[in-house]
Backbone as JSON, one array per atom type, in Angstrom:
{
  "sequence": "MPGQSPSQTVGPFFHIELTKKSHNVLVQPNTLGKQIIIQGQVLDGDGKPIDDAMIEIWHADANGYYDHPNDPNQAKADPHFRGFGRADTINSESLTYSFHTIKPGIIAGQSVPFINVRVFARGMLIHALTRLYFADEDNSKDEVLRSIPTERQGTLIAKQVEGASMPTYQFDIKFQEDDETVFFNP",
  "N": [[109.65, 70.5, 90.12], [109.24, 70.89, 86.69], [109.27, 74.0, 84.94], [108.4, 75.73, 86.94], [108.05, 78.93, 88.51], [110.7, 80.84, 89.95], [111.01, 81.12, 93.52], [110.01, 84.05, 95.14], [109.85, 86.86, 97.29], [108.19, 89.04, 96.66], [106.71, 88.24, 94.42], [107.26, 87.0, 91.03], [106.83, 88.87, 89.08], [107.26, 91.5, 89.71], [109.02, 93.54, 88.65], [108.06, 93.69, 86.08], [105.31, 94.42, 86.09], [105.0, 96.69, 87.93], [106.72, 98.59, 86.91], [105.96, 98.96, 84.35], [105.12, 101.21, 82.92], [107.07, 103.92, 82.75], [107.12, 107.02, 84.32], [108.76, 109.36, 84.2], [109.08, 111.99, 83.44], [108.18, 115.0, 84.59], [107.5, 117.47, 83.8], [106.23, 120.03, 81.56], [106.46, 121.98, 78.52], [105.67, 124.57, 79.39], [105.9, 124.58, 82.16], [106.37, 126.08, 85.31], [109.39, 127.29, 86.85], [112.79, 126.13, 87.61], [114.07, 123.85, 85.48], [115.31, 120.58, 85.99], [117.47, 117.68, 86.1], [117.32, 114.65, 87.8], [119.3, 112.04, 88.77], [120.51, 108.68, 89.31], [121.7, 105.74, 91.05], [120.49, 102.7, 92.49], [121.83, 101.02, 95.08], [123.13, 97.92, 96.32], [124.13, 96.26, 99.42], [126.77, 95.62, 98.86], [127.55, 97.62, 97.25], [126.84, 97.36, 94.62], [124.93, 98.01, 91.66], [121.4, 97.75, 91.76], [119.3, 95.91, 89.73], [116.55, 96.0, 89.3], [115.04, 98.01, 90.52], [112.53, 100.36, 91.56], [111.76, 103.75, 91.61], [109.99, 106.29, 93.18], [109.01, 109.67, 93.1], [107.82, 112.58, 94.78], [106.86, 115.86, 94.89], [106.68, 119.41, 95.68], [105.55, 122.17, 93.6], [107.22, 124.85, 91.78], [106.55, 127.04, 93.33], [106.12, 126.03, 95.81], [103.77, 124.6, 96.21], [101.48, 121.87, 96.37], [99.67, 119.92, 94.06], [97.29, 118.77, 95.34], [94.56, 117.61, 97.32], [94.99, 117.87, 100.12], [96.63, 120.03, 100.4], [96.26, 123.28, 101.36], [96.61, 125.28, 99.53], [96.12, 124.27, 97.02], [94.7, 125.2, 94.76], [96.39, 127.12, 93.77], [98.46, 125.74, 92.69], [100.8, 124.84, 90.12], [99.37, 124.1, 87.09], [100.67, 122.85, 85.05], [102.53, 121.15, 85.94], [103.41, 117.98, 86.94], [103.45, 116.62, 89.9], [104.27, 114.11, 90.73], [106.31, 111.3, 90.11], [107.66, 108.39, 88.46], [110.24, 106.06, 88.09], [112.51, 103.58, 86.79], [115.2, 101.15, 87.16], [115.59, 99.25, 85.31], [115.62, 99.25, 82.41], [117.89, 100.59, 81.73], [121.16, 100.75, 80.57], [123.28, 101.34, 82.27], [122.08, 100.83, 84.64], [120.72, 102.9, 85.94], [118.46, 105.38, 87.26], [116.33, 108.1, 86.23], [114.95, 111.41, 86.42], [113.13, 114.0, 84.87], [112.46, 117.0, 85.97], [111.48, 119.74, 88.1], [113.24, 122.05, 90.19], [112.05, 122.0, 93.39], [109.91, 124.43, 95.04], [109.95, 126.19, 98.21], [108.04, 124.83, 100.74], [105.28, 126.08, 102.63], [106.01, 126.71, 105.99], [108.26, 125.14, 105.98], [111.86, 125.05, 105.5], [113.7, 124.61, 103.48], [114.0, 123.47, 100.05], [112.89, 120.19, 99.12], [112.64, 116.73, 98.11], [110.37, 114.1, 98.25], [111.01, 110.65, 98.45], [110.42, 107.36, 97.37], [111.36, 103.97, 97.5], [111.25, 100.96, 95.79], [111.74, 97.46, 95.51], [112.43, 94.14, 94.34], [111.76, 91.63, 96.68], [111.39, 93.32, 98.83], [109.03, 93.87, 101.21], [107.84, 96.13, 102.19], [107.96, 99.4, 101.02], [110.8, 101.66, 100.93], [111.3, 104.77, 102.5], [112.55, 108.02, 101.93], [114.27, 111.2, 101.81], [115.26, 113.73, 99.49], [117.65, 116.18, 99.37], [119.21, 119.25, 98.26], [122.53, 119.91, 97.26], [123.31, 122.52, 96.71], [121.9, 124.2, 98.35], [121.18, 125.86, 101.48], [120.96, 123.71, 103.77], [121.03, 123.57, 106.49], [119.06, 124.55, 108.15], [116.9, 122.89, 108.11], [114.59, 121.0, 109.88], [114.09, 118.22, 109.84], [116.37, 117.17, 108.6], [118.3, 118.08, 110.41], [117.69, 116.46, 112.55], [118.96, 114.13, 112.11], [121.97, 112.28, 112.6], [124.96, 114.11, 112.11], [127.05, 112.92, 110.58], [125.61, 111.23, 108.92], [123.94, 112.74, 107.38], [124.74, 113.45, 104.8], [123.95, 111.38, 103.15], [121.52, 112.02, 102.21], [121.77, 114.08, 100.48], [121.69, 115.44, 97.31], [124.06, 115.71, 94.81], [125.5, 118.17, 92.65], [126.06, 117.63, 89.18], [128.85, 118.18, 87.34], [129.36, 119.89, 84.23], [127.1, 118.98, 82.85], [124.46, 119.15, 80.39], [122.1, 120.38, 81.21], [120.96, 121.6, 84.43], [121.86, 119.11, 86.67], [121.47, 116.6, 89.09], [123.01, 114.22, 91.14], [121.85, 111.43, 92.81], [122.39, 108.86, 94.63], [121.11, 105.87, 95.99], [121.57, 103.9, 98.72], [121.5, 100.66, 100.09], [122.13, 99.21, 103.2], [125.31, 98.76, 104.96], [127.89, 101.11, 106.11], [127.51, 103.6, 104.89], [124.81, 103.7, 104.28], [121.8, 104.94, 102.89], [119.77, 107.23, 104.66], [116.73, 106.15, 105.9], [113.21, 106.56, 106.49], [110.6, 105.74, 108.82], [107.64, 104.23, 107.54]],
  "CA": [[108.71, 70.48, 89.02], [109.69, 71.72, 85.57], [108.46, 75.15, 84.56], [107.98, 76.56, 88.06], [108.71, 80.22, 88.7], [111.52, 80.85, 91.16], [110.36, 81.7, 94.68], [110.4, 85.42, 95.44], [108.99, 87.45, 98.3], [107.22, 89.92, 96.04], [106.32, 87.7, 93.12], [108.23, 87.06, 89.93], [106.47, 89.86, 88.08], [107.39, 92.83, 90.29], [109.61, 94.52, 87.74], [107.28, 93.78, 84.84], [104.05, 95.13, 86.3], [105.08, 97.99, 88.58], [107.49, 99.56, 86.13], [105.55, 98.83, 82.96], [105.13, 102.56, 82.33], [107.82, 104.91, 83.51], [106.57, 108.38, 84.26], [109.86, 110.1, 84.78], [109.07, 113.39, 83.01], [107.15, 115.66, 85.38], [107.35, 118.84, 83.3], [105.77, 120.35, 80.21], [107.21, 123.16, 78.09], [105.3, 125.79, 80.11], [105.98, 124.4, 83.61], [107.12, 127.13, 85.99], [110.52, 126.86, 87.67], [114.07, 125.72, 87.03], [114.04, 122.44, 85.12], [116.51, 119.85, 86.39], [117.5, 116.23, 85.98], [117.8, 113.91, 88.97], [119.72, 110.72, 88.3], [121.25, 107.94, 90.31], [121.61, 104.29, 91.09], [120.1, 102.08, 93.75], [122.95, 100.12, 95.32], [122.97, 96.94, 97.4], [125.11, 96.35, 100.49], [128.11, 95.49, 98.3], [127.79, 98.76, 96.37], [126.52, 97.0, 93.24], [123.62, 98.51, 91.25], [120.25, 96.85, 91.76], [118.82, 95.99, 88.35], [115.1, 96.02, 89.13], [114.45, 98.93, 91.5], [111.62, 101.4, 91.08], [111.85, 104.92, 92.46], [108.91, 107.26, 93.0], [109.24, 110.95, 93.76], [106.66, 113.45, 94.93], [107.32, 117.13, 95.46], [105.93, 120.64, 95.41], [105.9, 122.91, 92.38], [108.23, 125.9, 91.97], [106.1, 127.99, 94.34], [105.94, 125.34, 97.07], [102.41, 124.09, 96.33], [101.17, 120.54, 95.84], [98.35, 119.77, 93.44], [96.72, 117.7, 96.15], [93.51, 118.15, 98.18], [95.46, 118.18, 101.47], [97.35, 121.3, 100.39], [95.26, 124.36, 101.34], [96.89, 126.14, 98.37], [96.05, 123.45, 95.81], [94.22, 126.0, 93.63], [97.52, 127.92, 93.27], [99.49, 124.85, 92.14], [101.06, 124.93, 88.68], [98.64, 123.03, 86.4], [101.54, 122.25, 84.03], [103.54, 120.35, 86.62], [102.92, 116.74, 87.53], [104.31, 116.52, 91.07], [104.58, 112.73, 91.05], [106.99, 110.61, 89.02], [108.11, 107.01, 88.7], [111.29, 105.61, 87.16], [113.09, 102.3, 87.19], [116.59, 100.92, 86.76], [115.57, 98.04, 84.5], [115.93, 99.41, 80.99], [119.07, 101.42, 81.57], [122.39, 99.96, 80.46], [124.1, 101.59, 83.45], [121.23, 100.55, 85.8], [120.41, 104.16, 86.61], [117.12, 105.97, 87.09], [116.42, 109.54, 86.04], [113.72, 112.19, 86.38], [113.18, 115.36, 84.35], [111.51, 117.67, 86.84], [111.91, 121.08, 88.46], [113.67, 122.19, 91.57], [110.84, 122.43, 94.1], [109.92, 125.62, 95.88], [109.88, 125.92, 99.64], [106.67, 124.65, 101.23], [104.97, 126.89, 103.82], [106.38, 126.05, 107.24], [109.53, 124.45, 105.8], [112.95, 126.01, 105.34], [114.48, 124.33, 102.28], [113.31, 122.56, 99.12], [113.24, 118.77, 99.22], [111.81, 115.81, 97.33], [110.05, 112.83, 98.92], [111.45, 109.54, 97.61], [110.07, 105.99, 97.76], [112.14, 102.98, 96.76], [110.68, 99.61, 95.76], [112.59, 96.47, 94.83], [112.06, 92.76, 94.57], [112.15, 91.15, 98.0], [111.0, 94.27, 99.86], [107.6, 93.83, 101.45], [107.43, 97.51, 102.42], [108.88, 100.33, 100.35], [111.66, 102.49, 101.77], [111.03, 106.21, 102.36], [113.64, 108.91, 102.26], [114.14, 112.54, 101.23], [116.38, 114.23, 98.7], [117.95, 117.6, 99.53], [120.12, 119.71, 97.21], [123.83, 120.37, 97.77], [123.49, 123.95, 96.51], [120.99, 124.9, 99.26], [121.6, 125.87, 102.88], [120.09, 122.73, 104.4], [121.26, 123.54, 107.94], [117.86, 124.98, 108.89], [115.83, 121.9, 107.99], [114.42, 120.25, 111.13], [114.22, 116.77, 109.61], [117.79, 116.88, 108.34], [119.03, 118.3, 111.67], [117.4, 115.37, 113.49], [119.8, 113.0, 111.68], [123.37, 112.52, 112.96], [125.7, 114.88, 111.1], [127.81, 112.05, 109.67], [124.69, 110.52, 108.04], [123.14, 113.69, 106.59], [125.2, 113.46, 103.4], [123.28, 110.34, 102.37], [120.27, 112.6, 101.69], [122.11, 115.27, 99.69], [121.98, 115.23, 95.89], [125.2, 116.56, 94.4], [125.44, 118.65, 91.27], [126.94, 116.99, 88.2], [129.54, 119.21, 86.55], [129.43, 119.72, 82.78], [125.87, 118.47, 82.24], [123.83, 120.12, 79.49], [121.14, 121.13, 82.02], [121.26, 121.31, 85.84], [121.68, 117.7, 86.97], [121.83, 116.21, 90.45], [123.24, 112.79, 91.34], [121.35, 110.96, 94.09], [122.48, 107.4, 94.74], [120.41, 105.33, 97.15], [122.31, 102.69, 99.09], [120.98, 99.81, 101.15], [123.09, 98.56, 104.08], [126.68, 99.22, 105.19], [128.06, 102.34, 106.88], [127.0, 104.77, 104.17], [123.43, 103.45, 103.86], [120.9, 106.08, 102.85], [118.86, 107.31, 105.8], [115.34, 105.88, 105.56], [112.26, 106.92, 107.53], [109.51, 104.78, 109.02], [106.44, 104.58, 106.75]],
  "C": [[109.25, 71.37, 87.9], [108.72, 72.87, 85.33], [107.98, 76.02, 85.71], [108.73, 77.88, 88.04], [109.57, 80.15, 89.94], [110.76, 81.54, 92.3], [110.91, 83.1, 94.92], [109.39, 85.99, 96.42], [107.88, 88.29, 97.69], [106.99, 89.48, 94.6], [107.34, 87.85, 92.02], [107.94, 88.16, 88.93], [106.56, 91.29, 88.6], [107.88, 93.83, 89.25], [108.84, 94.66, 86.44], [106.06, 94.67, 85.05], [104.21, 96.53, 86.88], [105.84, 99.02, 87.76], [107.13, 99.5, 84.65], [105.58, 100.18, 82.24], [105.94, 103.47, 83.23], [107.18, 106.27, 83.28], [107.62, 109.31, 84.86], [109.99, 111.54, 84.3], [107.89, 114.07, 83.69], [106.82, 117.05, 84.85], [106.75, 118.86, 81.9], [106.55, 121.59, 79.78], [106.89, 124.43, 78.89], [105.24, 125.61, 81.63], [106.84, 125.51, 84.2], [108.3, 126.52, 86.74], [111.73, 126.42, 86.87], [114.02, 124.21, 86.75], [115.39, 121.79, 85.42], [116.36, 118.38, 86.04], [117.99, 115.68, 87.32], [118.12, 112.52, 88.46], [120.46, 110.0, 89.41], [121.11, 106.44, 90.13], [121.09, 103.87, 92.45], [121.11, 100.96, 93.97], [122.67, 99.16, 96.47], [124.09, 97.12, 98.42], [126.55, 96.23, 100.03], [128.46, 96.66, 97.38], [127.51, 98.48, 94.91], [125.12, 97.51, 92.88], [122.56, 97.41, 91.25], [119.55, 97.03, 90.41], [117.3, 96.02, 88.21], [114.42, 96.9, 90.19], [113.49, 99.9, 90.8], [111.66, 102.53, 92.1], [110.66, 105.81, 92.14], [109.32, 108.54, 93.72], [107.93, 111.73, 93.8], [107.15, 114.74, 95.55], [106.47, 118.3, 94.99], [106.38, 121.28, 94.1], [106.9, 124.02, 92.73], [107.85, 126.91, 93.04], [105.83, 127.32, 95.69], [104.54, 124.78, 97.29], [102.31, 122.69, 95.73], [99.8, 120.59, 95.18], [97.68, 118.57, 94.1], [95.68, 118.31, 97.1], [93.94, 118.49, 99.6], [96.28, 119.46, 101.54], [96.31, 122.42, 100.34], [95.45, 125.33, 100.17], [96.82, 125.38, 97.05], [95.62, 124.27, 94.59], [95.34, 126.85, 93.02], [98.6, 127.06, 92.61], [99.6, 124.99, 90.63], [100.35, 123.78, 87.96], [99.49, 122.31, 85.35], [102.65, 121.4, 84.65], [102.88, 119.14, 87.25], [103.86, 116.41, 88.69], [104.71, 115.12, 91.48], [105.27, 112.09, 89.85], [107.45, 109.23, 89.45], [109.15, 106.66, 87.63], [111.86, 104.3, 87.68], [114.53, 102.2, 86.71], [116.7, 99.78, 85.76], [116.1, 98.25, 83.09], [117.17, 100.26, 80.71], [120.32, 100.54, 81.55], [123.27, 100.13, 81.7], [123.31, 101.37, 84.75], [120.97, 101.81, 86.62], [118.94, 104.52, 86.41], [117.33, 107.45, 86.79], [115.02, 110.15, 86.01], [114.02, 113.54, 85.73], [112.07, 116.09, 85.1], [111.93, 119.12, 87.04], [112.47, 121.05, 89.87], [112.46, 122.73, 92.34], [111.02, 123.73, 94.85], [109.84, 125.21, 97.34], [108.42, 125.9, 100.07], [106.48, 125.53, 102.47], [105.3, 126.09, 105.08], [107.68, 125.26, 107.15], [110.62, 125.48, 105.55], [113.79, 125.79, 104.09], [113.67, 123.44, 101.33], [113.8, 121.12, 99.31], [112.27, 117.97, 98.36], [111.61, 114.55, 98.17], [110.37, 111.7, 97.95], [110.98, 108.21, 98.23], [110.87, 105.04, 96.89], [111.47, 101.62, 96.92], [111.69, 98.7, 95.07], [112.1, 95.08, 95.18], [112.59, 92.32, 95.94], [111.82, 92.09, 99.13], [109.49, 94.22, 100.04], [107.03, 95.23, 101.67], [108.45, 98.41, 101.74], [109.7, 101.11, 101.37], [111.38, 103.95, 101.46], [112.26, 107.01, 102.73], [113.33, 110.29, 101.68], [115.41, 112.86, 100.46], [116.47, 115.73, 98.95], [119.01, 117.96, 98.49], [121.39, 120.3, 97.81], [124.01, 121.88, 97.65], [122.5, 124.79, 97.33], [121.61, 124.9, 100.65], [120.63, 124.99, 103.65], [120.18, 122.72, 105.92], [120.04, 123.93, 108.76], [116.75, 123.94, 108.88], [115.77, 121.03, 109.24], [114.59, 118.75, 110.93], [115.69, 116.41, 109.42], [118.62, 117.06, 109.62], [118.8, 117.19, 112.68], [118.25, 114.12, 113.2], [121.24, 113.28, 112.1], [124.14, 113.16, 111.79], [126.42, 113.99, 110.09], [126.92, 111.28, 108.7], [123.91, 111.44, 107.11], [123.5, 113.68, 105.11], [124.51, 112.42, 102.53], [121.97, 110.84, 101.77], [120.52, 113.8, 100.77], [122.44, 114.87, 98.25], [123.05, 116.23, 95.46], [125.07, 116.95, 92.93], [126.47, 117.94, 90.41], [127.54, 118.11, 87.35], [129.5, 118.88, 85.06], [128.2, 119.16, 82.12], [125.21, 119.55, 81.41], [122.71, 120.91, 80.17], [121.43, 120.79, 83.48], [120.88, 119.87, 86.19], [122.22, 117.4, 88.36], [121.94, 114.69, 90.53], [122.76, 112.41, 92.73], [121.33, 109.44, 94.09], [121.83, 106.97, 96.05], [121.08, 104.01, 97.48], [121.63, 101.98, 100.25], [122.15, 99.16, 101.88], [124.45, 99.24, 104.08], [126.69, 100.59, 105.86], [127.46, 103.56, 106.19], [125.6, 104.54, 103.59], [122.64, 104.76, 103.89], [120.02, 106.06, 104.09], [117.44, 107.1, 105.29], [114.46, 106.2, 106.76], [111.2, 105.85, 107.65], [108.28, 105.2, 108.21], [105.28, 104.95, 107.65]]
}
């Protein structure tokens, strides 16, 4: 039939509707903590950038508090920090995503700072969950990271970009093949 939309698992409008508004700036001028940039690509099994991925991050403020009712320290959370962000790879010429955020503080009961990451893309019925750790931290004490085989841990480590105008971390997310990013069950 002429004029039909192509068949897709998650509708033909995934990238239009879910990424209509990027919210990739989580800071304000008076946000506490070290401001950083997180950037990267979402790569398919062949190592090619995926052109319609959406990435969400959620993390604690500089003092390790979430502005969320489940955090017993919510009242102490930085009111100038939006701990949730969303970015896509659609409008970027290099098919990259980026976030302007802060380096999170250590949450009570944890040993290192980390960022929760969700990845959505056309054809995925369930989003993929992972974590981002920082190369300039001693991540050896983290129980979640230690539970992953040593040779796979590097897929969760964001590396510092040399020569950037502000602290920048590269975190590429790869689906499939030997160096696939470690994902967790939802």
